[in-house]
C-alpha positions as YAML, in Angstrom:
chain: A
units: angstrom
residues:
- id: 1
  name: MET
  ca: [-17.82, -27.96, -8.87]
- id: 2
  name: SER
  ca: [-18.57, -28.46, -5.21]
- id: 3
  name: SER
  ca: [-19.21, -25.69, -2.84]
- id: 4
  name: SER
  ca: [-16.81, -27.24, -0.57]
- id: 5
  name: VAL
  ca: [-13.58, -25.11, -0.10]
- id: 6
  name: LEU
  ca: [-11.65, -27.16, 2.08]
- id: 7
  name: THR
  ca: [-12.47, -30.88, 4.08]
- id: 8
  name: LEU
  ca: [-10.26, -32.55, 6.43]
- id: 9
  name: THR
  ca: [-11.09, -36.12, 7.36]
- id: 10
  name: GLU
  ca: [-9.58, -37.96, 10.28]
- id: 11
  name: VAL
  ca: [-6.54, -35.66, 9.94]
- id: 12
  name: SER
  ca: [-3.81, -36.19, 12.56]
- id: 13
  name: VAL
  ca: [-0.07, -35.25, 13.12]
- id: 14
  name: ARG
  ca: [2.10, -37.13, 15.09]
- id: 15
  name: ARG
  ca: [5.66, -36.50, 16.38]
- id: 16
  name: GLY
  ca: [7.46, -39.24, 17.59]
- id: 17
  name: ASP
  ca: [5.03, -41.08, 19.96]
- id: 18
  name: ARG
  ca: [2.83, -38.22, 20.46]
- id: 19
  name: ILE
  ca: [-0.08, -37.05, 18.41]
- id: 20
  name: ILE
  ca: [0.15, -33.11, 18.45]
- id: 21
  name: LEU
  ca: [-2.93, -32.82, 16.34]
- id: 22
  name: GLY
  ca: [-6.28, -34.37, 15.55]
- id: 23
  name: PRO
  ca: [-7.90, -36.37, 14.79]
- id: 24
  name: LEU
  ca: [-9.72, -33.52, 13.06]
- id: 25
  name: ASN
  ca: [-12.89, -33.50, 10.74]
- id: 26
  name: PHE
  ca: [-14.21, -30.33, 9.38]
- id: 27
  name: THR
  ca: [-15.14, -28.71, 6.20]
- id: 28
  name: ILE
  ca: [-15.19, -25.19, 5.07]
- id: 29
  name: SER
  ca: [-17.71, -23.90, 2.16]
- id: 30
  name: GLN
  ca: [-17.53, -21.05, -0.29]
- id: 31
  name: GLY
  ca: [-18.51, -17.30, 1.31]
- id: 32
  name: GLU
  ca: [-17.64, -18.36, 4.62]
- id: 33
  name: ARG
  ca: [-15.20, -16.56, 7.07]
- id: 34
  name: TRP
  ca: [-13.75, -18.97, 9.81]
- id: 35
  name: VAL
  ca: [-11.47, -18.02, 12.66]
- id: 36
  name: VAL
  ca: [-9.47, -20.69, 14.74]
- id: 37
  name: LEU
  ca: [-8.59, -19.71, 18.29]
- id: 38
  name: GLY
  ca: [-7.09, -21.62, 20.92]
- id: 39
  name: PRO
  ca: [-4.14, -21.39, 23.49]
- id: 40
  name: ASN
  ca: [-0.53, -21.71, 23.00]
- id: 41
  name: GLY
  ca: [0.36, -25.34, 22.12]
- id: 42
  name: ALA
  ca: [-3.38, -26.04, 21.05]
- id: 43
  name: GLY
  ca: [-2.15, -26.79, 17.49]
- id: 44
  name: LYS
  ca: [-3.18, -23.81, 15.52]
- id: 45
  name: SER
  ca: [0.31, -23.33, 13.70]
- id: 46
  name: THR
  ca: [0.41, -27.05, 12.83]
- id: 47
  name: LEU
  ca: [-3.06, -26.80, 11.31]
- id: 48
  name: LEU
  ca: [-2.28, -23.63, 9.33]
- id: 49
  name: GLN
  ca: [0.78, -25.25, 7.67]
- id: 50
  name: ILE
  ca: [-1.47, -28.33, 6.70]
- id: 51
  name: LEU
  ca: [-3.94, -25.69, 5.35]
- id: 52
  name: ALA
  ca: [-1.07, -24.01, 3.44]
- id: 53
  name: THR
  ca: [-0.02, -27.29, 2.19]
- id: 54
  name: LYS
  ca: [3.38, -26.73, 3.66]
- id: 55
  name: ILE
  ca: [3.30, -30.22, 5.59]
- id: 56
  name: PHE
  ca: [1.55, -33.48, 5.16]
- id: 57
  name: PRO
  ca: [-0.76, -35.03, 7.93]
- id: 58
  name: THR
  ca: [0.52, -38.21, 9.44]
- id: 59
  name: GLN
  ca: [-2.85, -39.55, 8.63]
- id: 60
  name: GLY
  ca: [-6.15, -38.55, 7.10]
- id: 61
  name: SER
  ca: [-7.36, -36.91, 4.05]
- id: 62
  name: VAL
  ca: [-7.20, -33.32, 3.04]
- id: 63
  name: THR
  ca: [-9.02, -31.68, 0.28]
- id: 64
  name: VAL
  ca: [-8.40, -28.22, -0.73]
- id: 65
  name: LEU
  ca: [-10.17, -26.60, -3.76]
- id: 66
  name: ASP
  ca: [-11.40, -29.99, -4.88]
- id: 67
  name: LYS
  ca: [-7.54, -31.21, -4.73]
- id: 68
  name: GLN
  ca: [-6.60, -33.90, -2.67]
- id: 69
  name: MET
  ca: [-3.23, -33.46, -1.19]
- id: 70
  name: GLY
  ca: [-0.69, -36.13, -2.07]
- id: 71
  name: LYS
  ca: [-2.33, -36.70, -5.54]
- id: 72
  name: VAL
  ca: [-1.85, -33.01, -6.72]
- id: 73
  name: ASP
  ca: [0.81, -30.74, -8.05]
- id: 74
  name: LEU
  ca: [1.27, -28.58, -4.78]
- id: 75
  name: PHE
  ca: [2.96, -25.81, -6.87]
- id: 76
  name: GLU
  ca: [0.05, -25.10, -9.02]
- id: 77
  name: LEU
  ca: [-2.40, -25.59, -5.92]
- id: 78
  name: ARG
  ca: [-0.46, -22.77, -4.10]
- id: 79
  name: THR
  ca: [-1.32, -20.21, -6.54]
- id: 80
  name: ARG
  ca: [-5.05, -20.67, -5.60]
- id: 81
  name: ILE
  ca: [-4.28, -20.12, -1.95]
- id: 82
  name: GLY
  ca: [-3.55, -16.86, -0.53]
- id: 83
  name: LEU
  ca: [-1.12, -16.81, 2.55]
- id: 84
  name: CYS
  ca: [-0.33, -14.17, 5.10]
- id: 85
  name: GLY
  ca: [1.57, -14.84, 8.42]
- id: 86
  name: SER
  ca: [5.13, -16.00, 9.88]
- id: 87
  name: VAL
  ca: [4.87, -19.18, 7.75]
- id: 88
  name: ILE
  ca: [5.83, -16.93, 4.81]
- id: 89
  name: ALA
  ca: [6.67, -13.79, 6.31]
- id: 90
  name: ASP
  ca: [10.15, -14.84, 7.54]
- id: 91
  name: ASP
  ca: [11.34, -15.80, 3.92]
- id: 92
  name: ILE
  ca: [10.47, -12.32, 2.14]
- id: 93
  name: PRO
  ca: [13.66, -10.75, 1.18]
- id: 94
  name: HIS
  ca: [14.40, -7.68, 3.04]
- id: 95
  name: ASP
  ca: [15.77, -5.87, 0.12]
- id: 96
  name: GLU
  ca: [12.97, -6.70, -2.20]
- id: 97
  name: ARG
  ca: [10.91, -3.73, -3.37]
- id: 98
  name: VAL
  ca: [7.40, -3.69, -2.01]
- id: 99
  name: LYS
  ca: [5.74, -3.98, -5.31]
- id: 100
  name: ASP
  ca: [7.80, -6.91, -6.09]
- id: 101
  name: VAL
  ca: [6.91, -8.38, -2.91]
- id: 102
  name: VAL
  ca: [3.44, -8.40, -4.18]
- id: 103
  name: LEU
  ca: [4.08, -9.39, -7.87]
- id: 104
  name: THR
  ca: [6.09, -12.45, -7.08]
- id: 105
  name: ALA
  ca: [2.77, -13.95, -5.70]
- id: 106
  name: ALA
  ca: [1.66, -14.62, -9.33]
- id: 107
  name: TYR
  ca: [4.36, -17.30, -9.56]
- id: 108
  name: ALA
  ca: [4.13, -18.15, -5.94]
- id: 109
  name: ILE
  ca: [7.77, -17.39, -5.40]
- id: 110
  name: LEU
  ca: [9.46, -15.31, -3.09]
- id: 111
  name: GLY
  ca: [12.04, -13.05, -4.40]
- id: 112
  name: ARG
  ca: [11.55, -11.59, -8.13]
- id: 113
  name: TRP
  ca: [14.09, -13.25, -10.54]
- id: 114
  name: ASN
  ca: [13.80, -13.35, -14.43]
- id: 115
  name: GLU
  ca: [10.05, -13.93, -14.49]
- id: 116
  name: ALA
  ca: [7.79, -11.66, -16.79]
- id: 117
  name: TYR
  ca: [4.75, -9.58, -15.77]
- id: 118
  name: ASP
  ca: [2.38, -7.94, -17.90]
- id: 119
  name: LEU
  ca: [0.58, -4.39, -17.31]
- id: 120
  name: TRP
  ca: [-2.31, -6.46, -15.59]
- id: 121
  name: ASP
  ca: [-0.27, -7.65, -12.87]
- id: 122
  name: GLU
  ca: [1.45, -4.41, -12.24]
- id: 123
  name: SER
  ca: [-2.11, -2.73, -12.02]
- id: 124
  name: ARG
  ca: [-3.21, -5.12, -9.70]
- id: 125
  name: ALA
  ca: [-0.50, -5.17, -7.10]
- id: 126
  name: MET
  ca: [-0.69, -1.42, -6.99]
- id: 127
  name: ALA
  ca: [-4.52, -1.64, -6.65]
- id: 128
  name: LEU
  ca: [-4.12, -4.05, -3.61]
- id: 129
  name: LEU
  ca: [-1.56, -1.92, -2.04]
- id: 130
  name: THR
  ca: [-3.84, 1.17, -2.70]
- id: 131
  name: ASN
  ca: [-6.94, -0.88, -0.88]
- id: 132
  name: PHE
  ca: [-4.51, -1.68, 2.31]
- id: 133
  name: GLY
  ca: [-3.32, 1.94, 2.62]
- id: 134
  name: VAL
  ca: [0.25, 1.49, 1.54]
- id: 135
  name: ARG
  ca: [0.56, 2.69, -2.39]
- id: 136
  name: GLU
  ca: [2.97, 4.93, -1.80]
- id: 137
  name: LEU
  ca: [5.14, 2.36, -0.44]
- id: 138
  name: GLY
  ca: [5.58, 0.49, -3.91]
- id: 139
  name: ASP
  ca: [9.07, 1.60, -4.45]
- id: 140
  name: ARG
  ca: [10.44, 1.08, -0.90]
- id: 141
  name: LEU
  ca: [12.56, -1.82, 0.39]
- id: 142
  name: TYR
  ca: [10.42, -4.19, 2.25]
- id: 143
  name: GLY
  ca: [12.96, -4.37, 5.01]
- id: 144
  name: THR
  ca: [12.72, -0.57, 5.64]
- id: 145
  name: LEU
  ca: [8.97, -0.82, 6.70]
- id: 146
  name: SER
  ca: [7.16, -0.91, 9.96]
- id: 147
  name: GLU
  ca: [5.48, -3.76, 11.32]
- id: 148
  name: GLY
  ca: [2.25, -2.41, 10.47]
- id: 149
  name: GLU
  ca: [3.16, -1.56, 6.90]
- id: 150
  name: LYS
  ca: [4.62, -4.95, 6.33]
- id: 151
  name: LYS
  ca: [1.43, -6.98, 7.49]
- id: 152
  name: ARG
  ca: [-0.60, -4.84, 4.65]
- id: 153
  name: VAL
  ca: [1.96, -5.76, 2.10]
- id: 154
  name: GLN
  ca: [1.73, -9.41, 3.17]
- id: 155
  name: ILE
  ca: [-2.11, -9.07, 2.72]
- id: 156
  name: SER
  ca: [-1.76, -7.43, -0.47]
- id: 157
  name: ARG
  ca: [0.58, -10.29, -1.44]
- id: 158
  name: ALA
  ca: [-1.84, -12.99, -0.50]
- id: 159
  name: LEU
  ca: [-4.62, -11.51, -2.78]
- id: 160
  name: MET
  ca: [-2.57, -11.03, -5.57]
- id: 161
  name: THR
  ca: [-3.64, -14.24, -7.38]
- id: 162
  name: ASP
  ca: [-7.25, -13.65, -6.56]
- id: 163
  name: PRO
  ca: [-7.28, -16.73, -4.27]
- id: 164
  name: GLU
  ca: [-10.10, -18.97, -3.74]
- id: 165
  name: LEU
  ca: [-9.03, -19.55, -0.35]
- id: 166
  name: LEU
  ca: [-7.16, -16.88, 2.29]
- id: 167
  name: LEU
  ca: [-5.39, -18.04, 5.14]
- id: 168
  name: LEU
  ca: [-4.30, -15.47, 7.70]
- id: 169
  name: ASP
  ca: [-1.99, -16.09, 10.36]
- id: 170
  name: GLU
  ca: [-2.31, -13.51, 13.47]
- id: 171
  name: PRO
  ca: [-2.50, -10.67, 10.74]
- id: 172
  name: ALA
  ca: [-2.84, -7.96, 13.61]
- id: 173
  name: ALA
  ca: [-0.11, -9.60, 15.65]
- id: 174
  name: GLY
  ca: [2.44, -6.73, 16.58]
- id: 175
  name: LEU
  ca: [0.39, -3.79, 15.58]
- id: 176
  name: ASP
  ca: [-0.45, -0.75, 17.98]
- id: 177
  name: LEU
  ca: [-4.21, -0.28, 18.83]
- id: 178
  name: GLY
  ca: [-4.79, 2.37, 15.64]
- id: 179
  name: GLY
  ca: [-3.06, -0.16, 13.25]
- id: 180
  name: ARG
  ca: [-5.00, -3.01, 14.47]
- id: 181
  name: GLU
  ca: [-8.43, -1.22, 14.34]
- id: 182
  name: ASP
  ca: [-7.53, 0.40, 10.99]
- id: 183
  name: LEU
  ca: [-6.67, -3.28, 9.61]
- id: 184
  name: LEU
  ca: [-9.61, -4.88, 10.97]
- id: 185
  name: ARG
  ca: [-12.01, -2.17, 9.38]
- id: 186
  name: ARG
  ca: [-10.41, -3.05, 6.15]
- id: 187
  name: PHE
  ca: [-11.20, -6.86, 6.61]
- id: 188
  name: ALA
  ca: [-14.65, -5.93, 7.36]
- id: 189
  name: THR
  ca: [-14.99, -3.89, 4.13]
- id: 190
  name: PHE
  ca: [-13.18, -6.87, 2.36]
- id: 191
  name: ALA
  ca: [-15.43, -9.60, 4.09]
- id: 192
  name: ALA
  ca: [-18.69, -7.73, 2.76]
- id: 193
  name: ASP
  ca: [-17.68, -8.21, -0.96]
- id: 194
  name: PRO
  ca: [-19.46, -11.45, -1.92]
- id: 195
  name: LEU
  ca: [-16.71, -12.35, -4.28]
- id: 196
  name: ALA
  ca: [-14.25, -12.42, -1.56]
- id: 197
  name: PRO
  ca: [-12.91, -15.75, -1.18]
- id: 198
  name: ALA
  ca: [-13.27, -18.17, 1.83]
- id: 199
  name: THR
  ca: [-11.18, -16.97, 4.60]
- id: 200
  name: ILE
  ca: [-9.54, -18.96, 7.70]
- id: 201
  name: LEU
  ca: [-7.97, -16.57, 10.33]
- id: 202
  name: VAL
  ca: [-5.70, -17.97, 12.93]
- id: 203
  name: THR
  ca: [-5.49, -15.56, 16.27]
- id: 204
  name: HIS
  ca: [-4.93, -15.72, 20.04]
- id: 205
  name: HIS
  ca: [-7.24, -12.72, 20.57]
- id: 206
  name: LEU
  ca: [-11.09, -12.52, 20.45]
- id: 207
  name: GLU
  ca: [-10.44, -8.45, 19.75]
- id: 208
  name: GLU
  ca: [-8.80, -9.50, 16.51]
- id: 209
  name: ILE
  ca: [-11.73, -11.12, 15.08]
- id: 210
  name: PRO
  ca: [-13.03, -8.83, 12.09]
- id: 211
  name: VAL
  ca: [-16.52, -8.20, 11.84]
- id: 212
  name: GLY
  ca: [-17.98, -10.47, 8.91]
- id: 213
  name: THR
  ca: [-16.56, -13.59, 10.50]
- id: 214
  name: THR
  ca: [-19.20, -16.30, 10.07]
- id: 215
  name: HIS
  ca: [-17.88, -19.38, 11.93]
- id: 216
  name: ALA
  ca: [-15.15, -20.41, 14.41]
- id: 217
  name: ILE
  ca: [-13.35, -23.37, 15.80]
- id: 218
  name: LEU
  ca: [-11.96, -23.38, 19.38]
- id: 219
  name: LEU
  ca: [-8.75, -26.00, 19.50]
- id: 220
  name: LYS
  ca: [-7.55, -27.48, 22.67]
- id: 221
  name: ASP
  ca: [-5.10, -30.14, 23.11]
- id: 222
  name: GLY
  ca: [-4.77, -30.58, 19.39]
- id: 223
  name: VAL
  ca: [-8.43, -31.44, 18.91]
- id: 224
  name: ILE
  ca: [-11.68, -29.18, 18.16]
- id: 225
  name: ALA
  ca: [-13.31, -28.36, 21.38]
- id: 226
  name: VAL
  ca: [-16.17, -26.84, 19.78]
- id: 227
  name: SER
  ca: [-16.91, -25.36, 15.89]
- id: 228
  name: GLY
  ca: [-19.90, -23.98, 14.27]
- id: 229
  name: PRO
  ca: [-21.61, -20.59, 13.62]
- id: 230
  name: ILE
  ca: [-19.26, -17.96, 15.43]
- id: 231
  name: ASP
  ca: [-22.19, -16.76, 17.86]
- id: 232
  name: GLN
  ca: [-22.74, -20.19, 19.14]
- id: 233
  name: VAL
  ca: [-18.88, -20.94, 19.62]
- id: 234
  name: ILE
  ca: [-17.40, -17.63, 21.02]
- id: 235
  name: THR
  ca: [-19.46, -17.58, 24.32]
- id: 236
  name: SER
  ca: [-18.06, -17.16, 27.95]
- id: 237
  name: GLU
  ca: [-18.63, -20.93, 28.64]
- id: 238
  name: HIS
  ca: [-16.70, -22.43, 25.89]
- id: 239
  name: VAL
  ca: [-14.01, -19.51, 25.88]
- id: 240
  name: SER
  ca: [-13.56, -20.21, 29.62]
- id: 241
  name: ALA
  ca: [-13.22, -23.96, 29.07]
- id: 242
  name: VAL
  ca: [-10.76, -23.79, 26.42]
- id: 243
  name: PHE
  ca: [-8.37, -21.40, 27.99]
- id: 244
  name: GLY
  ca: [-8.68, -22.59, 31.47]
- id: 245
  name: THR
  ca: [-9.81, -19.68, 33.18]
- id: 246
  name: SER
  ca: [-13.11, -17.89, 33.87]
- id: 247
  name: ILE
  ca: [-13.50, -15.28, 30.98]
- id: 248
  name: THR
  ca: [-16.54, -13.06, 30.24]
- id: 249
  name: VAL
  ca: [-16.96, -12.46, 26.26]
- id: 250
  name: THR
  ca: [-18.92, -9.72, 25.26]
- id: 251
  name: PRO
  ca: [-20.30, -9.64, 21.61]
- id: 252
  name: GLU
  ca: [-20.78, -6.14, 20.29]
- id: 253
  name: SER
  ca: [-21.68, -4.93, 16.93]
- id: 254
  name: GLY
  ca: [-20.05, -8.16, 15.27]
- id: 255
  name: ARG
  ca: [-16.98, -7.70, 17.38]
- id: 256
  name: TYR
  ca: [-15.95, -9.77, 20.38]
- id: 257
  name: PHE
  ca: [-14.37, -8.66, 23.56]
- id: 258
  name: ALA
  ca: [-12.86, -10.75, 26.64]
- id: 259
  name: ARG
  ca: [-12.02, -9.94, 30.02]
- id: 260
  name: ALA
  ca: [-11.31, -12.05, 33.42]
- id: 261
  name: ALA
  ca: [-14.36, -12.63, 35.13]
- id: 262
  name: ILE
  ca: [-14.69, -10.90, 38.48]
...
């Protein structure tokens, strides 16, 4: 099997007479942890929907886990992709038990029905909730949780099928400082596991990039402004150019911090 997890070749998305994304070309390999950053309207959400197999590009080729979109059963492919973010969060039933929110990922569905789960499934779901600090919420209704608790449940769900690709859409958005730092610490521990899947995290904020991230893409106006190893991409020069204002980027112990240049 190829070491490539994801390949985009001349991918673009058109809405009406306007190209809102692309053309994009990049490849993500096993063991890599990527972050995608850019200002509002840069195309991050559209890109994530393509990677999650939720929409097809207008042009170009997308190969995910050695399967080309348009030539594969997407229902089967989606069980190999872990997804956490607004693209799925809004559809989680509020009256679903937390444990079942995680369990139903095994069938790539939302909302438990008549499907059967064995002891291994239930044990894995509880182990994931434990890893992200919300085991005691297993029997609570999802709609009663705080925003931070919901994010941890969503991440547990995303990992339920032991995915080969993990997509994270602003996982720290809406969290207070303590919740954000706790989540990033758990991500860093997760990223240190050599068996962890390739990961793509989309965010607006440099401070939300977890330790262990290996590569970065900066998007601007629907195209890649710069991409590559994270320490070569997340620099004051590149970030200032993409966000259109003078920004000082400070790397510190695997984290990145940004402030307006004085």
